[in-house]
N, C-alpha and C positions, 0 to 999 in steps of 0.2 A: 542738772541740778539748779533749781530756781533760787533766786536770792532770798526769798522768804524762808527757805529751808536751811539757810546757812547758819553756822554757829554765830552767836552774838559777837564774838571777838572779830569775826570777819566783817560783819556789817558795820561795826564801829570803826574799824580800820579803813574800810572802803570810803566812808564819809570823810574821816579825818585826813587820810592820805590824798584824797581827791582835792581838797582845799589846799593842802600843802603843794601839790603838784601844779595847780594853777599859778600859785605865787612863784614857784621855782621857774616855770617857763616864761614868766614875765621878764626875767633878766638873763637866764642862762644862755639863750641862743645868741645874745649880743655881746657876751664876754670876750669872744675871740676878736671881734672888731674893736672892742674897748682896749684890750691889752695890746693888740697890734698897733693901734694908734698911739698908745702911751709909751710902749717900749720899742717899737719897730718889729717887723715880722720875724727877724732872726732871733732876737732875744725873747720875744713872746713865745715862740715855738719851743725854745729850750726850757723856759720857765714852766710851761705847761707840761712838758715831759717830766720834769722834776717833781711837779705837784702830783702827778699820777703815780709816780714811783712810790710815794708815801701811801697812796690809796691802795696799791697792790698789797703792801705789808698789812695795812689796816684790814683789808678784805679777808686775809687769812686769819688774822686775829679775831675778826668778827664771827666767822664760822665756829672757831674753836670755843670762843666765849659763849656763843649761843647754845652750844651743846653742854658746856660746863656750868654756866651760871644762869641759864634760862633765857627764853626768848623775850619775855616781857622786860626783864631788867635791862637787857641790852638795847631794846628799842627806846625805852624811856631815856636812858643815858645818852644815846646817840641823838635823839631829837632835841634834847636840851643842849647838847654840845653844839649842834648846828645852829641853834638859836643864838648862843653866845658868839659864834663865828660871824653870823650875819650882823649882829650888833657892832662888831668891830668893823665890818665892811661898811656899815652905815656911817660910822664915825669917820672912816677914811674918805668919805664923800659928803661930809657935813659942811655947814656954813663955817665951822670953827677950824676945820682941818681937812686938807685934801692930800692924799698920798696914794698913787696907783700901786706902789710897792706894798704898802699896808693892806690895800684892798686885795692884792694877789695873795698875800699871806693868809688873810681871812678866808678867801675862796678855797685855798689849799686845805685849811683846817676843816671847813665845811665838807669838802670832798672826803676827807678822812673819816669824819663821823657818818657821812652817808654810806661809806663802804662798810662801816660797823653795823649800820641799821639793816641793810637789805638781806644779809644772810639769815638773820633772826626772823625777819618778816616772811621770807620765802619758806623757811623751815616750819614756821607756825602754820602755814597753809597745809603743808604736808602732814602735820600733826593731827589736824582736825577734819581733813577731807579724805574720803576714800579714794583709792587710786583711779577708779573709773570716772570720778567726777573732777579730778584735779585739773585736767586740761581746760574744762569749761570755766572753773573758778579763776585760773590764771588768766584766761582770755578776758574775763570781765574786768579784772584788775588792770590788765593792759589797755582795755578799752577806756577805762576811767582816766588813765594816764594820758591817752591821746585826745580825750575831750579837753583835758587841760592844755594839750599842745595846740589845740585850735584856739582857745580863748587867750591863753597866756601871751603868745607872741604878738597878737594884735594889740593887746593892752600894753605890752612891753615896748612896742614900737612908738607908743605915745608917751610913756612915762620914763623909760630907762635913760634916755639921753637928756631929759629935762628935769625929772624929779627922782634922781637916783637915791638920794638920801632917804626920802620918804618911802620909796619902794623897798629898800633894804631893811629899813626899820619895820615895815609891815611883814617882811619875810621872817624876821627874828621873832616877832610876836606870834606868827602862825606856827613856827616850830615849837615855841614854848606851849602853845595851846595843844598841839599834837602830843607832846610829852605828857601833859596833864591828863589828856583824854585816855591815852594808853594806860597810864598809872591808875586812873580811877575806874575805868569801865572794862578793862580786859583782864582775863584770868590767865595765869601762867599755864602753858600747854605742855611744858616739860618739867614738872615739879621734881622729878628725880634728879635733875641737874642741880637744883638748888640744894637738895640734901647732900649730894656728893661734894659740892663745893664747900659747904659748911663743915663737912667732916674731914676735908682734905687738909693735912698738915705738911704736905710736901714742901721742900725748899723751892724757891722761884726757879732755879736752874734745872731742877728735876722736872718741873712743869713744862719748861721750854723744850727739854729733851723729849718728853713724852709727846708734845705737840708735833715736833718734827717727825717722830716715828709714825704718828697717825697719818700725817700727810704723805709719808713714804708709801703707806698702804695704798693711798689713792693713786699715786704716781705709778705704782706697779700694775694698776688696772689699765691695760693697754688701750682698751676701747675708750675708756673715759679720758685718758691722756690725749688720744687722737681727737676726741670731741673738743677738748680745750684748745688744742693747736689749731684745728680748723675754725673754731669759733673766734680765736684771736685774729686770724687773717680776714675773716668775714667782718668782724666787728670794727676793724680799723677802717673799713669802707663805710660802715654805718656811722662811725664817729665823725666822718667828714661833714655830716649834716650840721655839726656845731662848730666846725673848725675851717676847713678849706672852702666849703661852699659859701658861707657868709662873707668871708674875705674876698673871694672871687666875685660874688654878686655885687658887693659894694664897689669894687674897682671897675667892673665891666659895665655897670649900669650907673650912669651919672644922673641924668634926668631923661626918662624914656617914656614916650607915649604908648600906652597900652590899649587905649580905646578912643575912638573919635566918631562922632555922629553930627555932621554939619559943623556948627560952631562949638559944639560940646566936646571938649578934649579932656581925657583923663591921663595924667602923667604921674610917674612914680620915681622915687629915688632908690638907690641901691639898698639902703637899710630897710625901708618899708617894703621893698620887693622881697627881700629875704624873709621878713616877718610874714608876708602872705604865703611864701613857699612852705614855711614851717607849719603855718595854719592849714594849708592844703594837705600836707602830710598827716597832721593830726585828725583832720576831718575825714579823710579817706580811711584811716585806721579805725576811728570811732564808728563809722558807718558799716564797715565791711569785715571787721575782725572776726566776729562770731560766725558770720556766713562763710567766710573763706576757711576758717578753722574747721568747720563741718565739712566743707567741700573737699579739702585736701586729705581728710581722713580716709577717703576711698582709694588713695594712691599709696604706693610704698614709700616709707619714710625716706629712704636713701635718695629717691628721685626728687622728693620735695626739698630736702636740704640742699641738694646740688643745684636745683633750679633757682632757689633763692639766691645763692651765691652768683650764679650766672646773670641773673637780673640786676643784682647790685653792680656787677662789672659793666653791663650794658648801660646802665644809668650814668656811670662815671664817664664813659666815652661820649654819651649824649651831652653832658655838661661841657665837656672839653671842646665840643664842636660848635658851640653857640654862645652868643652874648645877647641873645634876644630873650625878653622876658617870657614870652609864651613857649619858647624852646625849653627854658628852665621848668615851666609848668609841666610839660610832657615828660621831661627827664625825671622830675620829682614823682610823677605818677608811676613810672617804671620802678624807681627806687622804693616806693611805698609797697608795691606789689611784692617785691623781694622780701621786704620786712614782714608783710602779712602772712606769707606762706608758712613761716615757722614759729609764729607767736605762741601758740599753745603747745606745739610739739616739743619745744626745747625743754620746758620745765617738766613735762611729763616724762620725757626720756631720762632726765636726771633722777627723778624720784624712783624710776624703775631700777636704775643701776645702783642707787645708794642703799647700803644697809641701814636699817631703821635707827640704830644707835649712832650713826655718823651722818645723819641727814644734814645737819647744820654745816659740817665741814665739806660735804660734797657740794652743797649749794654754794658755799663760799668759794671752793675751788673752781666751780663752774663759772662763778662771777668773774674769775680771772680773765675770761674771754673778753669782758668789757673793760676791766681795769687795766690789763696789759694792752688791750687794743687801744684804749684811750691814752695810754702812756706813749705808744709808738706813733699814733695818728698825728699828734701836733708836729712831727718832723716834716709833714707835708707843707706846712706854712713856710719855713725858711727854704725848703727845697725849691719852691717856685722862683726864688731869686736866682737860682743857678741853672735850672733846666726849663723854666717856664711852666705855665699852668697846664698846657696840653699834655706835656710829657709827665707831669706830676699826676694828673688824673689817670693817665694810661698806666702808670706804675701801680697806683691804687687798684685799678681794675684787674691787673695781672695777679696781684696777691689774692683778690677775691676769687678768681678762677682757680687758683691753687687750692683754696679752701674747698671748692666743689669736688675736686678730685680726692681730697683727704676724707671728706664726708662719705663719699661713695665707698671708698676702701674700708672705712670704719664700720659701715653697716654690713658689709660682707663678713667681716670678722664677728660682728654681733650675731648675725644669723648662724654662723658656725658654732658660736658659744651656746646659743639656745638649743641647737640640735644635739650637742654633746651633753647638755644638762638634762634633756628629756630622754 
């Protein structure tokens, strides 16, 4: 499905979210370094875990609200809320006031609103795109994110540590612009939800009880539950790109020569080295997402998902065995290949499992892979103080290997279900 054939809402969102993603990746990769320096590794890890606990709750609420109140309404509200949070973050790093704790609070609020935004965003794609084309559409959106991952960290390495106030202010304005764009130019793709919400006179506690019952239905879906559990174990590895890897890179690379030719010597610090590694990840994803998504379609899904987790594990061991910049580059290439294998397959698999009237909640529950993964992943930072970096990377790798085994078993059950239904 070519972009010119897309629904207008998808085209508008692709442009608006791409700009927002560039801004986001100008500061997000460096937050683990910032909080570790301000609070210490132990306290920073615990605070990040607490922050993501609230995101887990918001993620569930986001899927429920997307189905009940509409995709557009939740996207506008969430983008506006993120804008307000980034304004607070800017103030916490302004010439008039500096507070790392207030900055952390603002980041946590922004994470909550981000968790409210994405279930509605993903469900909107499923609303307007036929099943056969969804994998391609999701792959394009994922590619746009990773183009941002190329550009953002390079700019962030320049601006985050020197012009943090201006950067966060720009992030706030970008979020407000996205909220206005969605409100002005995107149509609601689930109008029935708006009618149902306006006609609903239930008490607040009956709504919560109904929501819990809805999620119980999802939990009873054994295949989907295994998908979430495996995804959590795999995603905690992926999340180390923003947590363990930047802290380790900064500590292991002080000033290192990465290229020399005669008298011409190129040296790099840990912070800038990490910015280049994230940009490498984004560049590889931007270049190869569509090609690899098509290539893996010829293989059985269970083998692709398992191979992804195995590659994640291999990359963690590679990072643990080196403090050389070019060793990190090779490790990041392996890490990225693991990421690329399942880019389009994940969302397509969710949309196949999800009943049409519960898409928002299924996508929200599926996002628990990342919110819970991000909640447990920060524990790796304080863990390094007790067992060291090598053993911490190894533990992360073992959890990723466990996810490979669960994925394999899940697809065996899925094949049995399809046979019984036919």
